[in-house]
C-alpha positions as CSV (number, residue, x, y, z in Angstrom):
1,M,38.8,84.9,49.3
2,L,38.6,85.6,53.2
3,K,41.5,83.4,53.7
4,P,43.6,86.3,53.7
5,Y,41.4,87.8,56.5
6,V,41.2,84.9,58.5
7,K,44.6,84.5,58.3
8,E,45.4,87.8,59.4
9,K,43.2,87.7,62.4
10,L,44.2,84.5,63.8
11,E,48.1,85.9,63.7
12,E,46.8,88.5,65.5
13,K,45.0,86.6,68.5
14,I,47.8,83.9,68.5
15,G,50.9,85.8,67.7
16,L,52.7,83.1,65.6
17,P,52.4,82.4,62.0
18,V,49.5,80.4,60.5
19,E,49.4,78.8,57.3
20,I,45.9,78.0,56.5
21,Q,45.2,74.8,54.8
22,S,41.3,74.6,54.2
23,F,38.5,77.1,55.1
24,T,34.9,76.8,54.1
25,L,31.8,79.1,54.4
26,E,28.1,77.5,53.7
27,S,25.1,78.1,54.8
28,G,24.3,77.0,58.3
29,R,28.2,75.4,58.5
30,T,31.8,76.4,58.5
31,S,35.0,74.3,59.0
32,L,38.7,75.7,59.2
33,D,41.7,73.6,59.1
34,F,45.1,75.7,59.8
35,V,48.8,75.1,61.2
36,I,50.7,76.9,63.9
37,N,54.2,77.5,63.4
38,K,54.3,74.4,60.8
39,Q,54.3,72.2,64.1
40,A,50.5,72.1,65.7
41,A,47.4,71.2,63.7
42,V,44.4,72.9,64.7
43,R,40.8,71.6,63.2
44,V,37.4,73.1,63.8
45,V,33.8,72.6,62.7
46,A,31.2,74.5,63.6
47,K,27.0,74.8,62.9
48,Y,25.6,78.4,63.0
49,R,22.3,80.2,63.3
50,L,23.0,83.6,61.9
51,W,19.6,84.8,62.8
52,E,20.1,83.8,66.6
53,Q,24.0,84.2,66.5
54,S,24.4,80.6,68.1
55,F,26.9,78.5,67.4
56,E,27.8,74.8,68.2
57,G,30.9,72.5,66.9
58,R,33.8,70.2,68.0
59,Y,37.9,71.3,68.1
60,Q,40.8,69.5,67.7
61,L,44.5,70.6,68.6
62,R,47.4,68.3,67.9
63,S,51.3,68.3,67.9
64,D,54.0,66.1,68.2
65,S,56.1,68.6,69.7
66,F,56.1,72.2,69.3
67,S,59.1,75.0,69.4
68,Y,59.2,78.3,69.0
69,E,62.5,80.9,70.1
70,A,63.3,79.5,73.6
71,L,59.7,77.8,74.0
72,M,59.5,74.0,73.6
73,L,56.9,71.6,74.5
74,K,56.2,68.2,74.1
75,E,53.0,66.0,72.5
76,T,49.6,67.9,73.1
77,D,46.4,66.0,71.9
78,L,43.3,67.9,72.9
79,K,39.7,68.0,71.4
80,G,36.5,68.6,72.6
81,H,33.0,70.4,71.9
82,F,31.7,74.1,72.5
83,K,28.3,75.9,72.1
84,G,26.4,79.1,72.8
85,V,26.2,82.4,71.7
86,S,28.9,85.1,71.5
87,E,27.6,86.3,75.4
88,E,27.4,83.0,76.7
89,F,29.1,79.6,75.7
90,S,30.5,76.9,77.3
91,V,33.6,75.0,76.1
92,E,34.8,71.4,77.1
93,G,37.3,68.7,76.5
94,K,40.3,66.4,77.5
95,G,43.4,65.2,76.1
96,T,47.1,65.4,77.1
97,A,49.0,68.7,77.3
98,L,52.1,69.7,79.4
99,G,53.1,65.9,79.6
100,A,49.6,65.2,81.4
101,K,45.9,64.3,81.1
102,V,43.7,67.1,81.0
103,D,39.9,67.0,80.9
104,Y,38.2,70.5,81.7
105,H,34.7,72.0,81.3
106,L,34.4,75.9,81.4
107,H,31.2,78.7,81.1
108,V,32.0,81.6,79.7
109,I,29.9,84.8,80.6
110,N,30.6,88.5,79.3
111,H,34.4,87.0,79.1
112,A,34.5,86.1,82.1
113,A,34.5,82.2,83.3
114,E,31.8,81.4,85.9
115,K,31.9,77.6,85.6
116,I,35.4,75.8,86.0
117,I,36.2,72.2,86.2
118,L,39.4,71.4,85.3
119,H,41.6,68.4,86.4
120,M,45.3,68.0,85.4
121,K,47.6,65.7,86.8
122,G,51.5,65.4,86.5
123,A,51.8,68.4,84.5
124,E,55.6,69.2,83.6
125,L,56.9,72.2,85.2
126,S,59.5,72.8,82.9
127,D,56.7,72.6,79.9
128,L,54.6,75.2,82.0
129,L,57.5,77.8,82.4
130,Q,58.4,78.1,79.0
131,L,54.7,78.2,78.1
132,Y,54.7,81.7,79.9
133,G,58.1,82.9,78.5
134,H,60.8,81.5,80.6
135,P,63.6,79.3,80.7
136,A,63.2,75.8,81.8
137,L,65.1,76.5,85.2
138,A,63.5,73.8,87.4
139,E,61.9,70.3,86.4
140,G,59.3,68.9,88.6
141,K,55.5,67.9,88.3
142,I,52.4,69.8,88.8
143,D,48.5,68.5,89.9
144,V,45.6,71.0,89.5
145,E,42.3,70.6,90.1
146,V,39.6,72.8,89.9
147,N,35.8,72.3,91.1
148,M,33.8,75.4,91.1
149,P,30.9,74.3,88.6
150,D,28.1,77.1,90.1
151,I,30.2,80.6,90.1
152,G,27.9,83.9,90.1
153,E,25.3,82.0,92.1
154,A,24.2,83.6,95.5
155,A,24.9,80.4,97.3
156,A,28.1,79.1,94.9
157,S,30.7,77.2,96.8
158,G,33.2,75.1,95.1
159,Y,37.7,74.5,95.4
160,G,40.8,74.5,93.5
161,H,44.0,73.0,94.5
162,I,47.4,73.7,92.8
163,V,50.2,71.5,94.0
164,L,53.4,71.8,93.0
165,H,55.4,68.3,93.7
166,K,59.0,68.7,94.9
167,A,61.2,69.9,92.0
168,H,64.7,70.4,91.1
169,F,66.5,73.2,90.2
170,N,68.4,73.0,86.2
171,R,72.0,73.9,87.5
172,K,74.0,73.7,84.2
173,L,71.6,75.7,82.6
174,L,71.4,78.6,85.4
175,K,75.3,78.3,85.3
176,E,74.8,78.9,81.9
177,L,72.1,81.6,81.7
178,Y,73.1,83.6,84.8
179,D,76.8,82.4,85.7
180,Y,75.7,81.3,89.1
181,T,76.0,78.0,90.5
182,L,73.3,77.1,92.7
183,P,73.9,74.1,95.5
184,E,73.4,70.5,95.0
185,K,69.9,69.3,94.8
186,S,68.3,72.8,95.2
187,Y,64.8,72.2,95.2
188,L,61.5,73.7,95.9
189,H,57.6,72.4,96.5
190,G,54.9,74.4,97.2
191,R,50.5,74.3,97.5
192,I,48.0,76.6,96.7
193,D,43.9,76.4,98.0
194,A,41.2,78.3,96.9
195,N,37.6,78.0,98.3
196,L,34.7,79.8,97.3
197,E,31.9,80.6,99.2
198,G,29.2,82.9,97.1
199,K,31.0,85.5,95.0
200,N,34.1,85.2,96.6
201,V,37.1,83.5,96.4
202,T,39.7,83.0,99.5
203,V,43.2,82.0,98.7
204,L,46.4,80.8,100.8
205,G,49.6,80.2,99.1
206,K,52.8,78.9,99.9
207,V,56.0,77.8,98.1
208,Q,58.8,76.9,99.2
209,S,62.7,75.7,98.9
210,D,66.0,75.6,100.3
211,L,66.5,79.3,98.3
212,F,63.4,81.0,99.1
213,T,60.0,81.3,100.8
214,L,56.7,82.9,99.0
215,Q,53.7,83.2,101.5
216,I,50.5,84.1,100.2
217,N,47.9,85.5,103.0
218,N,44.1,86.8,103.6
219,A,43.6,86.5,99.8
220,L,40.4,87.4,98.5
221,V,38.8,87.5,95.4
222,N,36.0,88.8,94.2
223,M,33.9,86.8,91.3
224,L,31.7,89.5,90.1
225,S,33.1,92.7,90.3
226,G,36.9,91.6,89.4
227,Q,38.4,93.0,92.6
228,W,41.1,91.2,94.7
229,S,43.5,91.7,97.3
230,A,46.8,89.8,99.2
231,G,49.2,90.0,101.8
232,Y,52.9,88.4,100.5
233,S,55.8,87.5,102.2
234,L,58.7,86.7,100.3
235,D,62.0,85.6,102.0
236,V,65.1,85.1,99.6
237,K,68.3,83.5,100.9
238,E,69.7,84.4,97.5
239,L,68.6,86.9,94.8
240,R,71.1,85.7,92.1
241,L,68.5,83.1,90.9
242,L,65.3,85.5,90.9
243,T,67.4,88.5,89.5
244,K,69.3,86.5,86.8
245,N,72.5,86.8,88.8
246,K,72.4,90.6,89.1
247,L,71.9,91.0,92.5
248,S,73.0,88.5,95.5
249,G,72.2,88.0,99.0
250,P,69.4,87.6,101.3
251,L,66.0,89.8,100.7
252,K,63.0,89.8,103.1
253,L,60.1,91.4,101.7
254,D,56.5,92.3,103.2
255,G,53.3,94.0,101.4
256,T,50.1,94.0,99.5
257,V,48.8,93.7,96.2
258,E,45.3,94.3,95.7
259,R,42.9,95.2,92.6
260,K,40.2,97.5,92.8
261,E,38.3,99.7,89.7
262,K,40.6,98.2,87.4
263,K,44.1,99.6,88.8
264,V,46.7,97.7,90.2
265,R,48.4,98.7,93.6
266,V,51.7,96.4,94.9
267,T,53.3,97.8,98.4
268,G,55.9,96.5,100.1
269,I,58.4,96.9,103.1
270,S,61.7,95.6,103.8
271,H,64.1,95.6,106.9
272,S,66.9,93.1,105.5
273,L,69.5,96.0,104.4
274,G,69.4,97.5,108.2
275,G,67.2,100.3,107.7
276,A,63.3,100.5,106.1
277,L,63.0,100.4,102.3
278,R,59.1,101.0,101.5
279,F,57.8,101.0,97.8
280,S,54.1,101.9,96.2
281,I,53.4,100.6,92.8
282,D,49.9,101.7,91.2
283,E,49.8,104.3,88.0
284,S,53.0,105.8,89.9
285,T,56.1,104.3,91.3
286,Q,57.1,106.0,94.8
287,I,60.0,104.5,96.5
288,S,61.3,105.3,100.1
289,F,64.4,104.5,102.2
290,E,65.8,105.5,105.5
291,K,69.1,104.7,106.7
292,L,69.5,101.3,104.9
293,A,73.2,99.8,105.7
294,L,75.5,101.2,102.7
295,E,77.8,97.7,103.5
296,K,74.6,95.5,103.0
297,L,73.4,97.7,99.5
298,L,76.9,97.0,98.4
299,S,76.7,93.5,98.9
300,L,73.4,93.3,97.0
301,L,74.3,95.0,94.3
302,K,77.6,92.7,94.0
303,K,80.2,95.2,95.0
304,P,83.3,95.6,96.9
305,V,82.2,96.4,100.6
306,Y,84.7,99.1,100.4
307,A,82.3,101.3,102.4
308,K,79.3,101.6,105.5
309,G,77.3,104.2,106.3
310,E,73.7,105.1,106.2
311,V,71.8,105.7,103.3
312,S,68.5,107.3,102.6
313,G,66.7,108.9,100.0
314,T,63.6,108.8,97.6
315,V,62.4,107.7,93.9
316,A,59.4,109.1,92.3
317,L,58.4,107.9,88.8
318,S,55.9,109.4,86.8
319,K,52.3,107.3,86.1
320,E,52.7,107.6,82.1
321,N,56.0,105.6,81.3
322,R,57.7,105.1,84.6
323,K,60.4,106.4,82.8
324,E,60.1,109.7,84.1
325,G,60.5,111.2,87.7
326,S,63.0,112.4,90.5
327,Y,65.3,111.3,93.3
328,T,67.2,112.4,96.1
329,L,69.9,110.7,97.9
330,R,72.2,110.3,101.1
331,I,74.7,109.1,102.9
332,D,75.5,109.8,106.4
333,K,78.0,108.6,109.0
334,G,80.1,106.8,106.1
335,E,83.4,105.6,106.7
336,L,85.4,104.1,103.6
337,S,87.4,100.6,104.5
338,A,91.2,101.1,104.2
339,K,91.7,97.5,103.7
340,A,89.3,96.9,101.0
341,I,90.3,100.5,99.2
342,E,93.6,99.4,99.1
343,K,92.9,95.7,97.8
344,W,90.6,97.3,95.3
345,S,92.7,100.7,94.1
346,R,96.1,100.0,96.0
347,Y,96.2,103.1,97.6
348,R,96.6,103.5,101.3
349,I,94.2,105.7,103.4
350,P,93.8,106.7,106.9
351,A,92.1,103.9,108.7
352,K,90.1,106.6,110.3
353,N,88.0,108.8,108.1
354,T,84.3,109.8,107.4
355,F,82.6,111.0,104.3
356,S,78.8,111.8,103.4
357,L,77.2,112.2,99.7
358,N,73.8,114.5,98.7
359,S,72.6,114.4,95.4
360,K,69.3,114.8,94.1
361,G,68.1,115.3,90.3
362,T,65.3,114.4,87.6
363,V,64.8,111.5,85.0
364,A,62.9,112.6,81.9
365,D,63.4,111.1,78.2
366,Q,65.9,108.4,79.4
367,K,68.1,111.0,80.5
368,L,69.0,111.8,84.3
369,K,69.9,115.1,85.6
370,G,71.1,115.9,88.6
371,S,74.1,116.7,90.8
372,A,76.1,115.1,93.5
373,T,78.4,116.6,96.5
374,V,80.9,114.2,98.5
375,H,82.4,115.8,101.6
376,S,85.0,114.1,103.7
377,T,88.1,113.8,105.7
378,L,90.3,113.0,102.6
379,A,88.5,115.5,99.9
380,D,85.2,117.2,99.1
381,V,84.0,116.3,95.6
382,T,81.5,118.1,93.6
383,L,79.5,117.0,90.5
384,T,77.4,119.3,88.2
385,D,75.4,119.2,84.8
386,L,75.2,115.2,86.0
387,K,74.2,113.6,82.9
388,Y,73.1,110.0,82.4
389,D,71.7,108.4,79.5
390,L,69.9,105.3,80.6
391,Q,69.7,103.7,77.7
392,D,73.3,104.0,76.1
393,K,74.6,103.8,79.8
394,T,76.5,106.6,79.6
395,V,77.7,109.4,82.1
396,V,79.0,113.1,81.0
397,S,80.0,115.6,84.7
398,R,81.6,118.4,85.2
399,Y,84.0,118.2,88.5
400,T,85.5,119.8,91.0
401,L,87.9,118.3,93.6
402,L,89.6,119.4,96.3
403,M,92.2,117.0,98.5
404,H,92.6,118.5,102.2
405,D,96.1,117.0,102.5
406,L,97.6,114.3,100.1
407,N,99.5,113.4,103.1
408,A,96.3,111.3,103.7
409,W,97.0,109.3,100.1
410,F,100.4,108.8,100.5
411,P,101.7,107.2,104.2
412,K,105.1,107.8,103.8
413,S,104.7,111.0,102.8
414,Q,107.0,114.2,105.1
415,V,105.0,117.2,104.1
416,A,105.0,119.4,107.1
417,G,101.8,120.9,107.8
418,G,99.5,119.5,105.4
419,M,99.0,119.6,101.4
420,P,95.9,120.7,99.9
421,V,95.8,119.7,96.1
422,S,92.4,120.8,93.6
423,A,91.3,119.2,90.5
424,E,89.0,120.2,88.2
425,G,87.8,119.7,84.5
426,E,85.1,116.5,82.7
427,L,84.7,113.5,83.0
428,K,82.8,110.8,81.0
429,F,81.8,107.5,81.0
430,T,80.9,104.8,78.3
431,D,82.1,101.5,77.8
432,S,85.6,103.1,80.2
433,L,86.2,106.0,81.9
434,S,87.4,109.3,80.6
435,I,88.7,112.1,82.4
436,S,90.4,115.3,81.9
437,G,91.4,118.5,84.0
438,Q,93.9,120.8,85.6
439,M,95.8,120.2,89.1
440,R,96.7,122.8,91.4
441,G,98.9,122.6,94.0
442,L,102.0,120.4,92.9
443,G,103.1,123.2,91.0
444,K,102.6,125.9,88.6
445,K,100.6,123.9,85.9
446,L,99.8,120.5,85.4
447,D,97.1,119.4,82.7
448,F,96.0,115.5,82.4
449,S,93.9,113.5,80.4
450,Y,92.5,109.7,80.2
451,D,90.3,108.7,77.3
452,G,90.0,104.6,78.8
453,K,93.2,103.6,77.0
454,T,95.3,106.8,76.7
455,A,96.8,108.8,79.5
456,K,98.6,112.1,79.3
457,V,100.4,114.2,81.7
458,N,101.7,117.6,81.2
459,A,103.1,119.5,83.9
460,S,105.6,122.8,84.0
461,Q,107.8,124.1,87.3
462,L,106.5,121.2,89.4
463,F,107.7,121.5,93.1
464,A,110.4,119.3,93.6
465,E,110.1,119.5,97.3
466,K,106.6,118.5,97.3
467,M,107.0,115.6,95.2
468,L,110.1,114.4,97.3
469,A,108.3,115.1,100.6
470,L,105.0,112.9,99.0
471,T,107.4,110.0,97.9
472,G,108.7,109.8,101.8
473,L,112.1,110.9,101.4
474,P,113.8,114.3,103.2
475,V,113.9,117.6,101.1
476,Y,117.0,117.3,99.9
477,A,116.9,119.8,97.2
478,K,114.0,122.5,96.4
479,G,112.7,123.9,93.2
480,T,111.1,123.3,89.8
481,L,110.8,120.3,87.3
482,D,109.2,119.6,84.1
483,T,107.5,116.6,82.7
484,H,105.5,115.5,80.1
485,M,104.3,111.7,79.8
486,V,101.9,110.0,77.6
487,L,101.0,106.4,78.0
488,T,99.2,104.6,75.3
489,N,98.0,101.8,77.3
490,L,98.1,101.5,81.2
491,K,98.0,97.6,81.9
492,P,100.6,97.0,80.9
493,A,102.0,100.2,80.4
494,E,102.9,101.5,77.0
495,G,104.2,105.2,76.4
496,T,106.9,107.4,76.4
497,F,108.3,110.6,79.2
498,T,110.8,113.1,80.1
499,L,111.5,114.6,83.2
500,K,113.6,118.1,83.6
501,S,114.9,120.2,86.1
502,I,114.5,124.0,85.9
503,K,116.3,125.0,89.1
504,L,117.2,122.6,91.6
505,V,119.1,123.2,94.6
506,T,120.2,120.9,97.5
507,D,118.7,122.3,100.6
508,P,121.4,122.9,103.1
509,H,119.5,121.8,106.1
510,A,118.6,118.7,104.8
511,M,121.8,117.8,103.7
512,K,123.3,118.5,107.3
513,K,121.5,116.0,108.7
514,L,122.4,113.7,105.8
515,T,126.1,114.4,105.0
516,G,127.2,116.9,108.7
517,E,128.0,119.6,105.9
518,A,125.3,122.2,105.0
519,L,125.6,122.2,101.2
520,K,124.1,123.9,98.7
521,V,124.6,122.8,95.3
522,S,123.0,123.6,92.0
523,I,122.0,120.5,90.3
524,V,120.7,119.9,86.6
525,L,118.3,116.7,86.5
526,D,117.5,114.8,82.7
527,A,115.4,111.7,82.9
528,S,113.8,110.2,79.9
529,G,112.6,106.6,79.0
530,T,109.7,104.3,77.1
531,F,107.6,101.6,78.2
532,K,106.9,98.6,76.2
533,K,104.5,95.8,77.5
534,G,104.7,97.0,81.1
535,I,109.0,97.3,81.4
536,G,110.1,100.6,81.5
537,Y,113.9,101.7,80.0
538,I,114.5,104.9,81.2
539,H,117.9,106.9,80.8
540,T,119.0,109.4,83.7
541,R,121.5,112.1,84.1
542,V,122.6,114.1,87.4
543,K,125.1,116.8,87.1
544,S,126.6,119.2,89.6
545,S,129.6,120.8,91.2
546,L,130.5,117.8,93.1
547,G,130.2,115.4,90.4
548,N,128.3,113.5,87.6
549,I,126.3,110.3,87.8
550,Y,124.7,108.6,84.6
551,L,122.2,105.7,85.1
552,D,121.9,104.4,81.4
553,N,119.8,101.3,80.2
554,M,117.8,101.2,82.9
555,L,115.4,98.1,83.0
556,V,112.3,98.5,85.4
557,D,110.1,95.6,85.6
558,R,107.6,95.9,88.7
559,E,105.8,93.3,88.4
560,K,108.6,90.8,88.3
561,K,110.4,93.3,91.2
562,H,113.5,93.2,88.9
563,F,115.6,96.4,87.9
564,K,119.1,96.8,86.1
565,G,121.3,99.5,84.6
566,T,124.7,100.2,83.6
567,Y,126.3,103.8,85.9
568,T,128.8,105.8,85.5
569,L,130.1,108.2,88.7
570,E,132.1,111.3,87.8
571,I,133.9,113.1,90.7
572,P,136.1,115.9,90.0
573,N,137.3,116.7,93.6
574,L,136.8,114.2,96.1
575,K,138.4,117.1,98.7
576,K,134.7,118.4,98.1
577,L,133.0,115.1,99.7
578,H,135.1,114.8,102.8
579,K,131.9,115.7,105.1
580,V,129.4,113.6,103.1
581,I,131.4,110.7,103.0
582,D,133.1,110.7,106.2
583,R,136.5,110.4,104.8
584,K,139.3,112.2,104.0
585,L,140.0,111.8,100.1
586,Y,141.7,113.4,97.5
587,G,142.2,114.0,93.5
588,P,139.7,112.7,90.8
589,L,137.6,109.1,90.5
590,V,135.4,107.6,87.8
591,L,133.9,104.7,88.5
592,K,131.7,102.8,86.0
593,G,129.5,99.5,86.2
594,E,126.8,97.4,86.1
595,W,123.8,97.5,88.7
596,S,120.9,94.7,89.3
597,K,118.1,94.7,91.8
598,N,115.9,91.3,92.7
599,K,115.6,90.3,96.0
600,S,118.6,92.2,97.1
601,L,120.9,94.9,95.3
602,T,124.1,93.8,93.3
603,L,126.7,96.2,92.2
604,T,129.5,95.3,89.7
605,G,132.3,98.0,88.7
606,V,135.9,98.9,88.0
607,T,137.8,102.2,88.2
608,S,141.0,103.2,86.2
609,T,141.6,106.4,87.6
610,L,144.3,105.4,90.0
611,G,146.3,104.0,87.4
612,G,146.0,99.8,87.0
613,K,142.5,98.5,87.9
614,I,140.1,98.2,90.8
615,H,137.6,96.3,90.2
616,Y,134.6,96.1,93.3
617,T,131.3,94.0,93.1
618,L,128.7,94.5,95.7
619,R,125.9,91.8,96.6
620,G,123.6,92.7,99.7
621,E,125.6,93.8,102.1
622,D,128.9,91.8,100.9
623,L,131.7,93.4,99.1
624,H,135.0,92.1,97.2
625,S,137.8,93.9,95.5
626,T,140.3,93.3,93.0
627,I,143.2,95.4,92.9
628,S,146.0,94.8,89.8
629,S,149.0,96.7,89.4
630,V,147.8,100.2,91.4
631,P,151.0,102.1,91.3
632,L,151.4,103.2,95.5
633,K,152.2,106.4,94.9
634,N,148.2,107.2,94.0
635,I,146.9,105.1,96.5
636,L,149.0,107.4,99.2
637,G,148.0,110.1,96.9
638,I,144.2,109.7,97.2
639,L,144.3,109.0,100.7
640,G,146.2,112.4,101.2
641,H,150.0,111.3,102.5
642,K,153.2,112.0,101.3
643,K,154.1,110.0,98.1
644,N,157.2,108.8,99.8
645,F,157.1,104.8,97.9
646,L,156.6,103.3,95.1
647,G,155.4,100.2,94.3
648,L,152.7,98.1,92.4
649,A,150.0,97.0,94.6
650,S,147.8,94.0,93.7
651,G,145.6,92.1,96.1
652,K,142.0,91.4,97.2
653,G,139.5,92.3,99.9
654,K,136.2,92.1,101.2
655,Y,133.9,93.7,103.7
656,H,130.2,93.4,105.4
657,L,128.7,96.5,105.4
658,K,125.9,96.0,107.9
659,K,128.5,93.6,110.3
660,K,131.4,96.4,109.7
661,S,133.9,94.1,108.9
662,G,136.5,92.8,106.7
663,V,140.0,91.4,105.1
664,V,142.5,93.5,103.1
665,D,145.7,91.4,101.6
666,L,147.8,93.1,99.4
667,D,150.9,92.3,97.3
668,I,153.4,95.3,96.5
669,A,155.8,94.3,93.8
670,S,159.0,96.1,93.6
671,F,158.2,98.2,97.0
672,Q,160.3,101.5,97.2
673,I,161.1,104.1,100.0
674,K,161.7,107.4,97.5
675,P,165.0,109.1,98.8
676,S,164.1,111.8,101.7
677,S,165.8,113.7,104.2
678,L,165.1,110.6,106.3
679,T,166.8,107.9,103.9
680,S,169.8,110.5,103.9
681,M,170.2,110.2,107.9
682,I,169.8,106.3,108.3
683,K,172.8,106.1,105.2
684,M,174.9,108.4,107.4
685,V,174.4,106.0,110.5
686,I,174.9,103.0,108.6
687,G,176.7,103.9,105.9
688,K,173.7,102.2,103.3
689,D,171.2,104.1,101.4
690,P,167.3,102.6,101.9
691,A,166.5,104.5,99.1
692,R,167.9,102.3,96.7
693,V,166.8,98.9,98.3
694,I,163.8,97.6,96.1
695,F,162.0,94.8,98.3
696,S,161.3,92.3,95.6
697,S,158.3,90.5,98.1
698,T,155.9,92.6,100.3
699,K,153.0,92.1,101.9
700,F,150.4,93.7,104.0
701,H,147.5,92.3,105.8
702,A,144.7,93.7,107.7
703,D,141.7,92.6,110.2
704,I,138.4,95.5,109.9
705,K,136.2,94.8,113.2
706,G,134.0,97.8,113.3
707,K,136.2,100.6,113.8
708,I,139.3,98.4,115.1
709,T,141.7,97.8,112.4
710,A,144.8,95.2,113.0
711,Y,147.3,95.1,110.3
712,T,150.4,93.6,109.6
713,L,153.4,94.4,106.9
714,H,155.7,92.2,105.6
715,A,158.8,93.8,103.2
716,K,161.9,91.1,102.2
717,G,164.6,92.2,99.7
718,T,168.4,90.6,98.8
719,R,169.7,92.2,102.0
720,S,166.8,93.9,103.9
721,S,163.5,93.5,105.2
722,I,160.7,95.7,107.5
723,D,158.3,94.0,109.5
724,I,155.3,95.5,111.4
725,T,153.5,93.5,113.7
726,E,150.9,94.0,116.1
727,G,149.1,96.6,114.1
728,R,146.3,98.3,115.7
729,V,144.2,101.6,114.8
730,D,141.1,102.1,116.8
731,K,138.9,104.9,115.5
732,R,137.0,104.6,118.5
733,N,139.6,106.5,120.8
734,N,141.6,107.9,118.0
735,T,144.5,105.8,118.6
736,H,147.9,104.1,116.5
737,R,149.9,101.2,117.9
738,A,152.5,99.3,116.2
739,K,156.0,97.4,116.6
740,F,158.5,97.6,113.7
741,K,162.0,96.3,112.8
742,F,163.6,97.4,109.9
743,V,166.8,95.0,108.8
744,Y,170.0,95.9,106.3
745,E,172.7,93.4,106.6
746,K,173.7,93.2,110.0
747,Y,172.1,96.1,111.1
748,T,168.5,96.1,112.9
749,V,166.2,99.2,113.6
750,S,163.8,98.2,116.2
751,G,160.7,100.6,117.3
752,K,157.1,101.1,118.6
753,I,154.4,103.3,116.8
754,R,152.3,105.6,119.4
755,G,149.5,108.4,118.8
756,T,146.9,109.3,116.9
757,I,145.5,108.3,113.6
758,D,146.5,111.6,111.8
759,D,150.1,112.1,113.6
760,P,151.7,108.6,114.8
761,K,154.8,109.2,116.8
762,V,157.7,106.5,116.0
763,S,160.3,105.4,119.3
764,I,163.3,103.5,118.3
765,D,165.7,101.9,120.1
766,T,169.3,102.9,119.4
767,S,171.5,101.4,121.8
768,A,172.1,98.6,119.5
769,L,172.4,101.0,116.4
770,F,175.2,103.2,118.2
771,K,176.8,101.0,120.8
772,N,180.3,102.1,120.1
773,R,180.2,103.9,117.7
774,I,178.6,107.3,118.9
775,D,178.8,109.1,121.6
776,D,175.7,110.0,123.7
777,K,175.7,113.9,122.3
778,L,175.1,112.7,119.4
779,Q,173.2,109.2,119.9
780,N,170.4,111.6,121.0
781,K,170.9,114.1,118.5
782,I,170.2,111.2,115.3
783,E,167.2,109.7,117.2
784,K,165.4,112.8,117.8
785,V,165.8,113.5,113.8
786,L,165.0,109.7,113.3
787,G,162.0,110.0,115.0
788,G,160.4,113.0,113.6
789,K,161.3,111.7,109.7
790,A,160.2,108.3,111.0
791,G,156.9,109.5,111.9
792,E,156.4,110.7,108.4
793,F,157.2,107.8,107.2
794,L,154.7,105.5,109.1
795,K,151.9,108.1,108.4
796,G,152.2,107.4,104.8
797,L,151.8,103.7,105.8
798,S,148.8,103.8,108.2
799,F,145.2,102.1,107.3
């Protein structure tokens, strides 16, 4: 009947499952056999005198091995005797435990041991750690010797020694449990010595390792009152081991521990973090810190060292449960590390910056409530209604943000006079950060949200000039833009976006700097795209009175730095672009092709606007073109010359953009001069009409070096030819020079070209042509007429 009661009491005392195998209670005698956790057998046999309340007996504890949760012990076999009454009894025994031989004798009076003799040699440190509920992080041997047989007597004396022989840490277990790799052969050893003199025991101790040192000084224990005190010094070279890899770095701590009137008080001070860290723990907890180095504190917390400064504050926890209290926190002389911020967030900030922080709050019911304010040269931030659930690790707060000048966050920004931007909203942090709010300063409206996965931006009437300036581009246009973006994932990017102009006009001042002409043109912009696995697929339309450009099938891969797409450029009238392109061209032009950019830009395309086809390829700085059967009159037309010549031009050209050098070679099929007053004049003089001559082979060659172009032209027919040699066009001084010769059967006309690029003059050697045929008066008249008309002819052939 008593077995259930005995079982309940034993499990309550031991804290492990117990199985009662036998229990007898007879007059003056009792015996009990039970098994702890089905592994350790215990047998107790005793005699008792009920009226005297005395007892005497023997006991035995035996187990081949014992494991419970993380606890694993080797063979244990202890047996011995006990004798006395409930207020005063003695226990003695011997055997094997913790891998060592043990013998002991205790005398207990009113639940306090007053006579202690204990000998244990070679106990396993790993077993001892597990016995007290810790992982077996180290392996080694411990010797214990206590000889205090007369505790409590006035002249009592005795001693005690605990020696930890050199032990080594279990590096594999540390890595597995805390993801921390210790140096090889890391060790620890130590010794504690106690001396009994009368009612007091003095204790000195030191545990030393290549990782830390713990020194116990001036420890004093009063064996009668139970009061004690001690000084300690802890010097940790690496905190990862002692904090389960939650903290990192060195820390030195000095303080005291005392017990008085059954109350324990611990104090400490550390200067390892630059300033002073003090704490006091008794019924309540008080922590104060003054001018701690922020960079050292961040390293201690295993955070990137992105700032430096002085940290001060207080923490006070109530005596009831140490889970309620208040705090203050202040950071002075703060400075963000521009390099660390860029590495951590990819944002660039000014190297010179300052900030300060003030925060205060209370803690109750596992919840922190408070507020925080940050002032800095970059921005001001205020967190209000800040709530932090200490149990769920969640944060909720309202925030306001004022960026004094957005230029500071965009190094290439060209916004004059600064650019303040503000935002306000709510932020939450559970497993991830979520934030929502409205931003002011970039346009009429900008709403944004992010829930840890999906990011949304909905903006109307963004100021185009501010967006251009922020990216470091000149403000070529002013107006407003609408955009809508939804990213269902940030890394890699997944989502969609649209961007449309509402009213966009080029800025005349900026365009004059760019093109030399104060252009004011309305622009319509329409762009949209999707992002899949971090790659953007984009379509863009830009329309204006000067022309339209369509960028389709754009692929944007920022990770691999690969970009490509197709384009169409439509220009209704090249004349409107004279100052933009620094060249006088006329008529419409349509270009179509593809582009790509890896390390350099590659662009290919074709135009059929001039008839025939012109193919071109730009790779980096090298431009190559191929002309196929393009009517010569159309080439003259786009260049703004009179269409006095016929034929189909084919050939190749190459040009280096940076060196400004190149070569052009053209073959002109069926080259022919159109009838004109010039051809009529020549017909009158030589009796043959040049307009009826078709040159079967015509070759044009030009070498371009900077602003100087050297050229030649050779045209051959059945009975005629044209040769232009030593041609030289010099844009530096606006000159055009060349020699020419026209042959028709037995007639030869030679001359020179002199003058400007736009208006070359031709001089002809008429002596051979008119010798013995025309008098001087007619000769001068023809030369005058021929020279003027020839000038128009050669102007059409200028390159």
